[in-house]
C-alpha positions in Angstrom: 0.0 0.0 0.0 1.6 3.3 -1.2 5.3 2.7 -0.8 6.7 5.6 -2.7 5.8 8.7 -0.7 8.2 8.8 2.3 9.5 12.3 1.7 6.1 14.0 1.5 4.7 11.9 4.5 7.7 12.9 6.7 7.1 16.6 5.9 3.4 16.2 6.8 4.4 14.4 10.0 6.6 17.4 10.9 3.7 19.8 10.4 1.4 17.6 12.4 3.9 17.4 15.3 4.1 21.2 15.4 0.3 21.4 15.8 -0.3 18.7 18.4 0.5 20.7 21.5 1.0 18.7 24.7 -0.1 15.5 22.9 2.4 12.8 22.1 2.4 12.4 18.3 1.0 9.1 17.1 0.6 9.4 13.4 -1.3 6.1 12.8 -1.5 4.9 9.2 -2.0 8.4 7.7 -4.3 6.8 5.1 -5.8 10.2 4.2 -2.4 11.8 3.5 -1.2 8.8 1.6 -4.3 8.9 -0.6 -3.9 12.7 -1.0 -0.3 12.7 -2.1 -0.9 9.8 -4.5 -3.8 11.6 -6.1 -1.7 14.8 -6.4 1.2 12.9 -8.0 -1.1 10.9 -10.2 -2.1 14.3 -11.8 1.7 15.1 -12.2 1.5 18.0 -9.7 4.0 19.1 -7.1 2.8 18.1 -3.6 4.5 20.9 -1.6 1.6 23.3 -2.0 -0.8 20.8 -0.5 1.1 19.6 2.6 -0.4 22.1 5.0 -3.9 21.0 3.8 -3.1 17.3 4.2 -1.7 17.9 7.7 -4.9 19.8 8.5 -6.9 16.8 7.4 -4.9 14.6 9.7 -5.4 17.0 12.6 -9.2 16.9 12.1 -9.0 13.1 12.2 -6.8 13.2 15.4 -9.2 15.6 17.1 -12.1 13.3 16.3 -10.3 10.4 17.9 -9.7 12.3 21.2 -13.5 13.1 21.3 -14.4 9.5 20.3 -12.4 8.1 23.2 -14.6 10.1 25.6 -17.9 9.3 23.8 -17.1 5.6 23.5 -15.4 5.4 27.0 -12.3 3.8 25.4 -9.2 3.4 27.5 -6.6 2.8 24.8 -5.9 4.2 21.3 -3.6 2.3 18.9 -2.6 -0.1 21.6 -1.6 2.5 24.1 -3.3 4.3 27.0 -5.1 7.3 25.5 -5.2 10.9 26.8 -8.6 10.2 28.5 -7.0 7.4 30.6 -3.7 9.2 31.2 -5.4 12.4 32.3 -9.2 12.8 32.1 -12.3 13.3 29.9 -12.1 17.1 30.1 -8.5 17.2 29.0 -9.2 14.8 26.0 -12.1 17.0 24.9 -10.1 20.2 25.3 -7.1 18.9 23.4 -9.4 17.8 20.6 -10.9 21.3 20.4 -7.4 22.9 20.4 -6.2 20.6 17.6 -9.3 21.5 15.6 -8.4 25.2 15.9 -4.9 24.4 14.7 -6.3 22.6 11.7 -8.4 25.6 10.9 -5.3 27.9 11.2 -3.4 25.6 8.7 -6.3 25.7 6.2 -6.6 29.5 6.6 -3.2 29.9 5.1 -4.7 29.1 1.7 -6.9 32.3 2.0 -9.9 30.6 0.3 -13.3 31.1 2.0 -14.7 28.0 0.2 -12.0 25.8 1.8 -13.1 27.1 5.2 -16.8 26.7 4.5 -16.1 23.0 3.5 -14.0 22.6 6.7 -17.0 23.8 8.7 -19.5 21.6 6.9 -17.2 18.6 7.3 -16.8 19.0 11.1 -20.6 19.6 11.3 -21.3 16.3 9.4 -18.9 14.3 11.5 -20.7 15.6 14.7 -24.1 14.7 13.1 -22.8 11.2 12.4 -21.7 10.8 16.0 -25.1 12.1 17.2 -26.9 9.7 14.9 -24.9 6.8 16.2 -25.5 7.8 19.8 -29.3 8.0 19.1 -29.2 4.5 17.6 -27.4 2.8 20.6 -28.8 -0.7 21.4 -31.2 -0.4 18.4 -30.7 -2.2 15.1 -31.0 0.5 12.5 -32.0 0.1 8.9 -29.2 -0.4 6.4 -30.0 3.0 5.0 -29.6 4.7 8.4 -26.4 2.8 8.9 -25.0 4.0 5.6 -26.1 7.6 6.3 -24.3 7.4 9.7 -21.1 6.0 8.0 -21.2 8.7 5.3 -21.5 11.5 7.9 -19.1 10.2 10.5 -16.3 8.8 8.3 -16.8 9.5 4.6 -17.2 13.3 5.2 -13.5 13.7 5.9 -12.5 11.7 2.8 -14.9 13.9 0.8 -13.3 17.0 2.2 -9.9 15.6 1.2 -11.0 15.5 -2.5 -12.9 18.8 -2.4 -9.8 20.5 -0.9 -7.6 19.1 -3.6 -10.0 20.5 -6.2 -9.9 23.9 -4.6 -6.2 24.2 -4.0 -5.3 22.9 -7.5 -7.9 25.2 -9.1 -9.6 22.1 -10.5 -6.4 20.7 -12.1 -7.3 17.7 -9.9 -10.7 16.6 -11.2 -11.3 13.3 -9.4 -14.9 13.0 -8.5 -15.8 13.8 -4.9 -17.7 10.5 -5.0 -14.4 8.7 -4.7 -14.1 10.1 -1.2 -17.7 9.2 -0.4 -17.4 5.6 -1.6 -14.0 5.0 -0.1 -15.0 6.5 3.3 -18.2 4.3 3.5 -16.3 1.2 2.5 -13.5 2.1 5.0 -16.0 2.4 7.9 -17.8 -0.8 7.0 -14.5 -2.6 6.8 -13.6 -1.3 10.3 -16.9 -2.4 11.6 -16.5 -5.9 10.1 -13.0 -6.2 11.6 -14.4 -5.2 15.0 -16.9 -8.0 14.9 -14.2 -10.5 14.0 -11.6 -9.3 16.5 -13.2 -8.2 19.8 -16.9 -7.4 19.3 -16.5 -4.2 21.3 -19.1 -2.4 19.1 -21.8 -4.8 20.0 -20.8 -4.7 23.7 -21.1 -0.9 23.5 -24.5 -1.0 21.8 -23.2 0.1 18.4 -25.0 -2.1 15.9 -23.3 -2.2 12.5 -23.8 -4.1 9.2 -23.3 -7.6 10.5 -25.9 -7.1 13.2 -28.3 -5.5 10.6 -27.9 -8.5 8.3 -28.3 -10.9 11.1 -31.2 -8.9 12.6 -29.6 -10.0 15.9 -26.4 -9.5 17.9 -25.8 -13.2 17.3 -23.8 -12.8 14.1 -24.3 -15.4 11.3 -21.8 -16.4 8.7 -24.2 -15.2 6.0 -24.3 -11.8 7.6 -20.5 -11.6 7.5 -20.6 -12.5 3.8 -23.2 -9.9 3.0 -21.2 -7.3 4.8 -18.2 -8.1 2.7 -20.3 -7.9 -0.4 -21.5 -4.4 0.7 -17.8 -3.4 1.1 -17.0 -4.8 -2.4 -19.9 -2.8 -3.9 -18.4 0.4 -2.7 -14.9 -0.8 -3.5 -16.0 -1.4 -7.1 -17.4 2.2 -7.2 -14.0 3.5 -6.1 -12.2 1.7 -8.9 -14.7 3.2 -11.4 -14.1 6.7 -9.9 -10.4 6.2 -10.5 -10.8 5.3 -14.2 -10.6 9.0 -15.2 -7.0 9.2 -14.0 -4.4 8.3 -16.7 -2.5 5.1 -16.0 0.7 5.7 -13.9 2.4 4.3 -10.9 0.4 6.5 -8.4 -2.9 5.4 -9.9 -1.8 1.8 -9.4 -1.0 2.6 -5.8 -4.4 4.2 -5.3 -6.0 1.1 -6.7 -3.9 -0.9 -4.3 -5.3 1.1 -1.3 -8.8 0.4 -2.5 -8.0 -3.3 -2.9 -6.9 -3.4 0.8 -10.6 -3.2 1.7 -10.9 -6.8 0.7 -11.1 -9.4 3.4 
């Protein structure tokens, strides 16, 4: 998965580290930055102009994780004690808020009001997704409601990634925003499926996802797992179609490789 971008990713990590005050930097997989740089290079553009934006995207994601840990009462993040556990709920929330303001400051350097408007809409959508999930706790939602929640909570940030690339490149990057939507939904469903297979914490916390919906029960059937993977594959196929407009090159191949990682 995207092996050719170490220089750009290291620069993004440096920007992130400068904007995570008092929080130990844990960069995770940086999937959004990897996709972003690969898209930029697939259009034969120089990534330097976009690095602050990509760092801002990662900051938004990191802020949401600090909030999520409080909402979901999680004690660890990426295998280590999280801020909530090391300190307390209030600190985790406040750090998340502070990181969001730093993300906004990075995006403001582009001096484009449309970028700021889409930032605001993205954070709003992510909050709406969390509220929708909270309102559905211990209730099996319809598949449509589940997809809506996944789109708001997770896909919104991938959508913003594509929209921001459009704006900053002055539409030299023309990849459809639907790529972000489709990838984000598939990404969330894959995470939900992995959770069921690994530790089942979602069910224990009353978060009922695609396998529960297809089982119509918290007792998950093998058929439900297969249907969930088919649902992922449907969105994965849409992603590949979205990428068809990009001319064939090594970065397009790497983007396809990222999408293919959504397979079981």
